[in-house]
C-alpha positions in Angstrom: 25.7 24.1 -18.0 24.3 25.3 -14.6 26.7 26.3 -11.8 26.2 23.5 -9.3 28.1 25.3 -6.5 25.4 27.9 -6.0 23.0 25.2 -4.9 25.2 23.6 -2.3 24.1 24.3 1.3 26.7 23.1 3.9 23.9 22.6 6.5 21.6 20.5 4.4 21.6 16.9 3.1 19.5 15.2 0.3 16.2 14.0 1.8 16.5 10.6 0.1 20.0 10.0 1.4 18.7 10.9 4.9 15.9 8.5 4.5 18.2 5.6 3.5 20.2 6.3 6.6 17.0 6.1 8.7 16.1 2.8 7.0 19.5 1.5 7.8 18.7 2.4 11.4 15.6 0.2 11.2 17.7 -2.7 9.9 20.0 -2.2 12.9 17.1 -3.2 15.1 16.7 -6.4 13.1 20.3 -7.2 13.8 20.3 -6.2 17.5 20.6 -9.4 19.7 18.9 -7.6 22.5 15.7 -7.4 20.5 13.6 -10.7 20.6 13.9 -12.9 17.5 10.4 -12.5 16.2 10.5 -8.7 16.7 13.8 -8.6 14.7 12.0 -10.4 11.9 9.3 -7.7 12.1 12.0 -5.0 11.8 13.5 -6.8 8.8 10.1 -6.9 7.1 9.6 -3.1 7.9 13.0 -2.3 6.4 12.3 -4.3 3.2 8.7 -2.9 2.7 10.0 0.6 3.5 12.6 0.3 0.7 10.0 -1.0 -1.7 7.7 1.9 -1.1 10.7 4.3 -1.3 11.4 3.2 -4.8 7.8 3.1 -5.9 7.1 6.6 -4.5 10.2 8.7 -4.0 12.4 7.3 -6.9 9.3 7.3 -9.1 8.7 11.0 -8.3 12.4 11.8 -9.1 12.0 10.3 -12.5 8.9 12.4 -13.0 11.0 15.5 -12.4 13.6 14.3 -14.9 10.9 13.8 -17.5 10.0 17.5 -17.2 13.4 18.9 -16.6 16.4 16.6 -17.4 18.9 19.1 -16.1 17.2 19.5 -12.7 19.5 20.0 -9.7 18.9 18.8 -6.2 19.1 22.0 -4.1 20.2 20.3 -0.9 23.3 18.6 -2.3 24.0 20.5 -5.5 24.0 17.3 -7.5 22.1 16.8 -10.8 19.1 14.7 -10.0 20.1 12.0 -12.4 23.4 11.7 -10.5 21.6 11.6 -7.2 19.3 8.9 -8.5 22.2 6.7 -9.5 23.8 7.3 -6.1 20.5 6.2 -4.4 20.6 2.9 -6.4 24.2 2.2 -5.3 23.3 3.0 -1.6 20.2 0.8 -1.9 22.3 -2.1 -3.2 24.5 -1.8 -0.2 21.5 -1.7 2.1 20.1 -4.8 0.5 23.4 -6.7 0.9 23.3 -5.9 4.6 19.6 -6.9 4.7 20.5 -10.3 3.1 23.2 -10.9 5.8 20.7 -10.2 8.5 18.2 -12.5 6.9 20.6 -15.4 6.9 21.3 -14.9 10.6 17.6 -14.7 11.4 16.9 -17.9 9.4 19.6 -19.7 11.4 18.1 -18.5 14.7 14.6 -19.5 13.5 16.0 -23.0 12.9 17.4 -23.1 16.4 14.0 -22.1 17.6 12.3 -25.0 15.7 11.1 -23.1 12.6 12.9 -24.4 9.5 13.1 -22.3 6.4 14.8 -24.7 4.0 16.7 -24.3 0.7 15.8 -26.9 -1.8 19.4 -28.1 -2.0 19.2 -29.2 1.6 16.1 -31.4 1.2 16.4 -35.2 1.3 14.8 -37.5 -1.3 11.6 -38.0 0.6 11.1 -34.3 1.1 11.7 -33.6 -2.6 9.2 -36.3 -3.6 6.6 -34.7 -1.3 7.5 -31.3 -2.7 7.1 -32.5 -6.3 3.6 -33.9 -5.5 2.6 -30.6 -4.0 3.9 -28.8 -7.1 2.1 -31.0 -9.6 -1.2 -31.1 -7.8 -1.5 -27.6 -6.2 0.8 -25.2 -8.0 1.3 -26.3 -11.6 -2.4 -26.2 -12.5 -2.6 -22.5 -11.7 0.6 -21.3 -13.4 0.6 -19.1 -16.4 3.9 -19.8 -18.2 4.8 -18.2 -21.5 7.6 -18.4 -24.0 8.7 -15.1 -25.7 8.7 -15.3 -29.5 7.0 -13.9 -32.6 3.8 -15.7 -31.7 4.0 -15.0 -27.9 4.8 -11.3 -27.3 6.4 -10.2 -24.1 3.6 -9.9 -21.5 2.9 -7.0 -19.2 4.9 -7.4 -15.9 2.8 -6.5 -13.0 4.0 -4.1 -10.3 5.5 -5.6 -7.1 5.1 -9.2 -8.3 7.7 -12.0 -8.6 8.4 -13.9 -11.7 10.6 -16.8 -12.7 12.7 -16.0 -15.8 14.3 -18.6 -18.0 16.6 -19.0 -21.0 15.2 -21.9 -23.0 16.7 -24.0 -25.8 15.2 -26.4 -28.3 17.5 -27.7 -30.9 19.4 -24.6 -32.1 16.6 -22.2 -31.1 16.9 -20.1 -27.9 13.9 -18.2 -26.4 13.1 -16.6 -23.1 10.4 -17.9 -20.8 8.5 -16.3 -18.0 6.4 -17.8 -15.1 4.5 -15.3 -12.8 4.7 -16.6 -9.3 1.0 -17.2 -8.4 -0.8 -15.5 -5.5 -1.6 -18.2 -3.0 -2.8 -18.1 0.6 0.8 -18.7 1.7 4.1 -17.7 0.3 5.6 -20.9 1.6 5.2 -24.6 0.8 5.0 -26.6 4.0 6.6 -30.0 4.2 5.6 -32.4 6.9 7.9 -35.0 8.4 9.9 -35.4 11.6 10.6 -31.7 11.2 8.2 -29.3 9.6 10.0 -27.3 6.9 9.0 -24.3 4.8 10.2 -23.7 1.3 9.6 -20.3 -0.4 7.0 -20.6 -3.1 9.1 -18.8 -5.8 12.0 -21.2 -5.1 9.6 -24.2 -5.8 8.4 -22.7 -9.1 12.0 -22.0 -10.1 13.2 -25.5 -9.2 10.4 -27.3 -11.0 10.3 -25.0 -14.0 11.7 -27.8 -16.2 8.3 -29.7 -15.5 6.5 -26.6 -17.0 8.8 -26.1 -20.0 9.1 -29.9 -20.5 9.8 -29.6 -24.3 12.9 -27.3 -23.7 16.3 -27.5 -22.2 16.8 -24.8 -19.6 20.1 -23.0 -19.9 19.4 -20.4 -17.2 16.8 -19.8 -14.6 16.4 -16.9 -12.2 13.8 -15.0 -10.1 13.1 -11.3 -10.7 10.8 -8.8 -8.9 9.8 -5.6 -10.7 8.7 -2.4 -9.0 6.9 0.3 -10.9 6.4 4.0 -10.2 3.3 4.2 -7.9 3.4 7.9 -7.5 0.1 8.8 -9.1 0.0 12.5 -9.9 -3.4 13.6 -8.8 -2.8 17.3 -9.4 -2.5 16.8 -13.1 -4.5 13.7 -13.7 -7.6 13.5 -11.5 -9.2 17.0 -11.5 -12.3 17.1 -13.6 -15.2 19.0 -12.1 -17.7 16.7 -14.0 -16.3 13.4 -12.5 -16.9 12.2 -9.0 -13.5 11.9 -7.3 -14.4 8.4 -6.1 -15.0 7.2 -9.6 -11.8 8.9 -10.8 -9.8 7.4 -7.9 -10.9 3.9 -8.9 -9.7 4.5 -12.5 -6.3 5.9 -11.3 -5.6 2.9 -9.0 -5.7 0.7 -12.1 -2.8 2.7 -13.5 -0.4 1.7 -10.7 0.3 -1.6 -12.4 1.1 0.1 -15.7 3.6 2.9 -14.8 7.3 2.7 -15.7 9.7 0.4 -13.8 11.9 1.9 -11.1 13.7 -1.2 -9.8 14.2 -4.8 -10.7 15.6 -7.2 -8.0 17.3 -10.3 -9.5 18.6 -13.4 -7.8 22.2 -14.3 -8.0 23.5 -15.6 -10.4 21.7 -13.9 -13.2 23.6 -13.4 -16.5 24.2 -10.0 -18.1 22.5 -11.3 -21.2 19.2 -12.0 -19.3 19.3 -8.6 -17.6 19.9 -6.9 -21.0 16.9 -8.7 -22.5 14.7 -7.8 -19.5 15.9 -4.2 -19.5 15.0 -3.8 -23.2 11.6 -5.4 -22.8 10.5 -3.3 -19.8 12.4 -0.1 -20.8 14.7 -0.1 -17.8 18.4 0.9 -17.4 21.2 -1.4 -16.2 21.7 0.5 -12.9 18.1 -0.2 -11.9 18.9 -3.8 -11.3 19.7 -4.8 -7.7 21.2 -8.2 -7.1 20.2 -10.4 -4.2 21.9 -13.4 -2.5 18.8 -14.5 -0.6 15.1 -15.0 -1.5 13.9 -11.7 -2.9 10.9 -11.4 -0.6 12.7 -11.7 2.8 9.7 -9.9 4.3 7.7 -13.1 3.7 9.6 -14.5 6.7 7.2 -12.6 8.9 4.3 -14.8 7.6 5.8 -17.8 9.4 5.5 -16.0 12.7 1.8 -16.7 12.9 -0.4 -16.3 16.0 -0.1 -20.0 16.9 3.7 -19.9 16.6 3.9 -16.7 18.6 1.9 -18.3 21.4 4.4 -21.2 21.5 7.4 -18.9 21.6 6.6 -16.0 24.0 10.4 -15.7 24.8 10.9 -14.5 21.2 8.5 -11.6 21.5 8.2 -8.3 23.4 6.1 -8.7 26.5 2.5 -8.0 25.6 1.2 -4.5 26.2 -2.3 -3.6 27.5 -2.8 0.2 27.0 -3.6 1.9 30.2 -6.9 3.6 30.9 -6.5 6.9 32.6 -7.0 6.8 36.4 -10.2 8.9 36.1 -11.8 6.7 33.5 -14.2 4.0 34.6 -16.9 1.9 33.2 -19.5 4.6 33.9 -17.5 7.7 33.2 -19.2 10.2 30.9 -16.6 11.6 28.5 -18.9 14.5 27.7 -19.2 15.5 31.4 -15.4 15.0 31.9 -14.6 17.3 29.0 -16.9 20.0 30.2 -14.8 20.1 33.3 -11.3 19.9 31.8 -9.1 19.1 28.8 -8.0 15.5 28.3 -4.8 14.2 26.7 -4.3 10.6 25.5 -0.7 9.3 24.8 -0.8 6.3 22.4 0.0 3.4 22.5 0.7 3.6 26.3 -2.9 4.8 26.9 -6.0 3.4 25.4 -8.1 4.9 22.6 -11.2 3.8 24.4 -12.0 7.3 26.0 -12.2 8.9 22.5 -14.3 6.0 21.1 -16.6 6.3 24.1 -17.0 10.0 23.4 -18.2 9.2 19.8 -20.6 6.5 21.1 -22.0 8.7 23.8 -22.5 11.5 21.2 -24.3 9.1 18.9 -26.7 8.2 21.7 -27.0 11.7 23.2 -30.3 13.3 22.2 -28.7 16.7 22.7 -25.9 16.2 20.2 -26.7 17.9 16.9 -23.7 16.9 14.8 -20.4 15.0 14.6 -17.8 16.1 12.0 -14.5 14.4 11.5 -11.7 14.1 9.0 -10.4 10.6 8.2 -7.1 9.8 6.5 -6.5 6.1 7.4 -8.6 3.5 9.1 -8.1 -0.1 10.1 -9.9 -2.9 8.2 -12.4 -3.1 11.1 -13.3 0.1 12.9 -15.6 0.8 15.9 -15.4 4.4 14.8 -17.3 3.6 11.6 -19.9 1.7 13.6 -20.5 4.6 15.9 -20.6 7.3 13.2 -23.1 5.1 11.3 -25.1 4.7 14.4 -25.2 8.5 14.9 -26.4 9.1 11.4 -29.1 6.3 11.7 -30.3 8.0 14.9 -30.8 11.3 13.1 -27.5 13.2 13.9 -25.8 15.2 11.2 -22.6 13.3 10.5 -20.1 14.9 8.2 -17.1 12.8 7.2 -14.2 14.3 5.2 -12.8 11.1 3.7 -9.4 11.6 2.0 -9.4 9.1 -0.9 -5.8 9.9 -1.8 -4.1 8.3 1.3 -1.4 6.4 -0.5 -1.9 2.6 -0.5 -5.1 3.0 1.5 -7.2 4.4 -1.3 -9.4 1.3 -1.8 -9.9 0.9 1.9 -11.1 4.5 2.2 -13.4 4.1 -0.8 -15.0 1.0 0.9 -15.5 2.9 4.2 -16.9 5.9 2.5 -19.5 3.8 0.8 -20.4 2.1 4.1 -20.9 5.5 5.7 -23.0 6.8 2.8 -25.3 3.9 3.2 -25.8 4.8 6.9 -26.8 8.3 6.0 -23.5 10.1 6.6 -22.6 13.1 4.5 -19.3 12.4 2.7 -17.0 14.9 1.1 -13.6 14.1 -0.4 -11.6 17.1 0.7 -10.4 19.7 -1.7 -9.5 19.6 -5.3 -5.7 20.3 -5.0 -4.9 19.7 -1.3 -4.9 16.4 0.5 -6.8 16.6 3.8 -4.2 15.1 6.2 -5.6 16.7 9.4 -6.9 14.7 12.3 -9.8 16.7 13.8 -13.2 15.9 15.2 -16.0 18.3 16.3 -19.0 17.4 18.3 -21.7 20.0 18.7 -24.5 19.7 21.3 -27.2 21.9 22.6 -27.4 22.9 26.2 -29.3 25.4 28.4 -26.6 28.0 28.0 -26.4 27.5 24.2 -24.2 25.4 22.1 -21.4 23.3 23.6 -18.6 22.2 21.3 -16.1 19.5 22.0 -13.0 19.4 19.7 -10.5 16.7 19.3 -7.2 17.1 17.4 -4.7 14.3 17.1 -1.2 13.8 15.7 -2.1 10.5 14.2 -4.9 8.7 12.4 -8.1 7.3 13.9 -6.8 3.8 13.1 -7.7 1.3 15.8 -5.0 -1.1 14.6 -2.0 1.2 14.3 -2.9 3.0 17.5 -1.3 0.1 19.4 1.9 0.5 17.3 2.3 4.3 16.8 3.1 6.9 19.4 0.7 9.8 19.1 -1.1 12.4 21.1 -4.8 13.1 21.1 -6.1 16.3 22.8 -9.8 16.8 23.6 -11.2 20.1 24.8 -14.5 21.9 25.2 -12.8 25.3 24.8 -15.6 27.3 23.1 -13.4 29.4 20.8 -11.4 26.4 19.6 -14.8 24.8 18.9 -15.8 27.9 16.8 -12.5 27.5 14.8 -13.2 23.8 14.3 -16.7 24.6 13.0 -15.3 27.2 10.6 -12.7 24.6 9.5 -15.4 22.1 8.5 -17.5 24.8 6.8 -14.5 25.8 4.7 -13.8 22.2 3.7 -17.4 21.7 2.8 -17.5 24.8 0.5 -14.1 24.0 -1.1 -12.2 26.8 0.6 -8.6 26.1 1.7 -8.1 29.5 3.1 -9.7 30.6 6.4 -9.1 32.9 9.4 -8.8 31.2 12.8 -8.2 32.6 16.2 -6.7 29.5 17.9 -6.3 26.6 15.4 -3.5 27.0 12.9 -4.3 25.5 9.5 -2.1 24.8 6.5 -1.5 25.3 3.6 -1.7 29.1 4.4 -0.9 29.4 8.1 1.3 26.8 9.8 4.5 27.6 8.0 3.9 31.3 8.5 3.1 30.9 12.2 6.2 28.7 12.7 8.5 31.2 10.9 7.0 34.1 13.1 7.6 32.1 16.3 11.2 31.2 15.2 11.8 34.9 14.6 10.5 35.7 18.1 13.1 33.2 19.6 15.8 34.7 17.5 15.2 38.1 19.2 15.9 36.4 22.5 19.3 35.2 21.3 20.9 32.7 23.6 17.9 32.9 25.9 15.7 31.5 23.1 14.6 27.9 22.9 12.9 25.8 20.2 11.9 22.1 20.3 10.3 20.1 17.6 9.1 16.5 17.8 8.4 15.4 14.2 8.8 12.6 11.7 10.8 14.6 9.2 12.1 18.0 8.3 12.6 18.9 4.6 11.2 22.4 4.1 13.9 24.8 2.9 12.3 27.9 4.4 12.0 26.4 7.9 15.5 24.9 7.6 17.0 28.4 6.7 15.0 29.9 9.6 16.4 27.4 12.1 19.9 28.0 10.7 19.4 31.7 11.4 18.2 30.9 14.9 21.2 28.8 15.6 23.5 31.5 14.4 21.7 33.8 16.8 22.5 31.4 19.7 19.0 29.9 20.1 19.1 26.4 21.6 17.2 24.1 19.2 16.4 20.5 20.1 14.8 18.2 17.5 13.4 14.7 18.0 12.9 13.2 14.5 12.0 9.7 13.4 13.2 9.5 9.8 14.3 12.4 7.5 16.4 15.3 8.6 17.6 17.4 5.7 19.0 19.8 8.3 22.6 18.9 9.3 23.2 19.8 12.9 26.6 20.8 14.5 28.0 22.4 11.3 30.5 25.0 12.4 29.3 28.5 11.8 25.8 27.3 10.7 24.0 24.9 13.0 26.2 24.6 16.1 23.4 25.0 18.6 21.1 22.5 16.9 20.9 19.0 18.3 18.9 16.3 16.5 18.1 12.8 17.7 16.2 10.0 16.0 14.2 7.4 17.9 13.6 4.0 16.5 12.2 1.4 18.9 9.4 -1.0 19.6 6.8 1.6 18.6 6.8 3.9 15.6 7.3 7.5 16.8 4.6 9.5 15.0 3.6 12.5 17.2 4.3 16.1 16.0 4.9 18.8 18.7 6.0 22.4 18.2 7.5 24.1 21.3 8.7 27.7 21.6 10.2 28.8 24.9 10.4 26.7 28.1 8.3 25.9 31.1 4.8 27.1 31.8 5.3 30.1 29.5 6.1 27.9 26.5 3.9 28.0 23.4 3.1 24.4 22.6 1.2 23.0 19.6 0.1 19.5 18.7 -0.2 18.9 15.0 -0.7 16.4 12.2 2.0 18.2 10.1 5.7 17.4 9.7 8.1 20.2 8.7 7.9 19.1 5.1 7.0 21.3 2.2 4.1 19.0 1.2 2.6 19.4 4.7 3.2 23.1 4.8 2.0 24.0 1.3 0.1 21.1 -0.3 -2.0 19.6 2.5 -4.8 20.6 4.9 -3.2 20.2 8.3 -4.3 21.4 11.7 -2.2 22.5 14.8 -3.9 23.0 18.1 -2.5 25.1 21.0 -2.1 23.4 24.4 -3.6 25.7 27.0 -4.1 23.3 29.9 -1.1 23.8 32.2 -0.9 20.2 33.5 -1.1 18.8 30.0 1.6 21.3 28.8 3.9 20.1 31.6 3.1 16.4 30.8 4.0 16.8 27.1 7.2 18.7 27.9 8.2 16.0 30.4 7.6 13.3 27.7 9.8 15.2 25.2 12.6 15.7 27.8 12.7 12.0 28.7 13.0 11.2 25.0 16.0 13.5 24.7 17.6 11.5 27.5 17.2 8.2 25.7 20.6 6.5 25.2 19.4 3.1 24.1 17.1 3.5 21.1 18.0 7.1 20.3 20.7 8.0 17.8 22.2 11.5 17.4 22.5 12.8 13.9 26.0 14.1 13.2 27.1 16.9 10.9 27.2 14.5 8.0 23.6 13.4 8.6 24.6 9.9 9.9 22.8 8.2 12.8 25.3 7.6 15.6 25.0 5.9 19.0 24.4 8.5 21.8 27.7 8.9 23.7 26.7 8.6 27.4 28.1 7.6 30.7 24.6 7.6 32.3 22.7 4.4 33.1 20.9 2.9 30.1 17.6 4.6 29.6 14.9 3.6 27.0 12.2 6.2 26.9 9.6 3.9 25.3 10.1 1.3 28.0 9.9 4.0 30.6 6.5 5.1 29.2 5.3 1.5 29.2 5.9 1.4 32.9 4.1 4.7 33.4 7.2 6.5 34.6 6.3 10.1 33.7 
């Protein structure tokens, strides 16, 4: 048996435990009375969907490891992975119990606001009669019920879909029955009357299941929701030089409904007998069942907060935000001419994406533009960017789009967009065989009297015109010629299937970013207590970088980190990480920007990047980091980061146990995101 103690690192915490602590922090926003009611419902939905994806992806991947190496040890905690998995299920059960409590409170507050989510037991006779009519006329005809016996084998249970399960009896014979909850335009049944009431669709199917199995007595009825592993392993499965990746991607997406179960939510009460039956049929273990006191899909509550309802209850929403346009940007401003004069930084969602979109449109219409090249990871369902790129191709420009089809849960959307761009005449490549292309980079090349002019844009977030109003990100645009040469080389390398490349200014993973960060950390270590490092990231999990930062802390380097979710690095551990301070920000907007800073003031080295400090970003993805050379922009970014470290409202500091704790402060309340909304930086 392996010696577990040799794996234990006092300055590190399991990444999945760290993530669960972060998701608890999201749920805290749903229970904060200072957050408007409808926004709290949104946070509740985010917490629930986060947890669902966590099981389908992270827990699924942990089971994949066990299948290969049953004795595998988690290096961060020293626990066998099977023990860690069981612990994650127990912690998730506790999180769901808290989530159910918050849901009950929100439903009561919705009722006070005039939105009634009703339980069937509270309906009067007239409402139940109306509900029965709706069930018989609109729901029952589309149900697909089934008994389980020798003639009716157990059906395949789809991923992420609710079912009603029953124990049925006829004479002395007992069988199980299943009814998949149908996919309708709404997850609620609306009852009209003096007060409009909403009843969850699955509760209606459960309640009237005796009308479906009319020839049986029902001894038990319950609702269950099964989640399957959705972590499709492209490295092993997709690569075949003879098969187009788009074709293979479509085939792999069908597998998501067929992979093994990772979690089954069941409504209380559900008997042990029923759970044993279901576990045997779907090949699950008892610990994979999570029990719920409320409707299983509490995230459906968000559905009731429709646009019309929102307009009627503005007091229950954050005040609407209109992203600012930069002072220099007007209706006739030429982005091309502006960028030939100076670099431009956009800070989303406080500033509009319009200047970048205008740049693409201008370039499409500009007869001097030769080519537009861009990497795309995620897009909205509607996108001006696609229109402008298509227009450019139709007008004879060379348009190269590196479309990553492996953007999890956006695969089909990206397939659809790639086909639209192909029809317009764009050249589409799907990245590299092994590495996901996660970078956010665009290059526009135009001819001028003095030769070629290249405009490069690098962002920390996606070109998604929907999430740009919800995510905080930076977008840097520059006409720096040598950066443009690097960008041109980058797109050439992607086009010829080469992950490696030599660049003079851009830093590109999987072969450069980690090495550059380690080198710069070493430089700060040489400065000892005069050294300074600051990272703004979503997550840090990479062991090499964690060890390097521990070494820097032991050398006295001051290290500040602004993370959103996962921090496998425990700060403030005596003798190890005493000079490391980590805060997490969860607020109205999703913190998404990645910034690397070494040193302070005007002399600091500053990079904007698409890459988190995670092994997958460092070693298994194509990422780009761009240096910030413009002094005014460098100062602006540092000021933004400094203000975030002063947040004592939405920030939480991470303690030596990895827990998110309120920031102890005697200073006046300061919310960095609200400050940025007011333009105070």
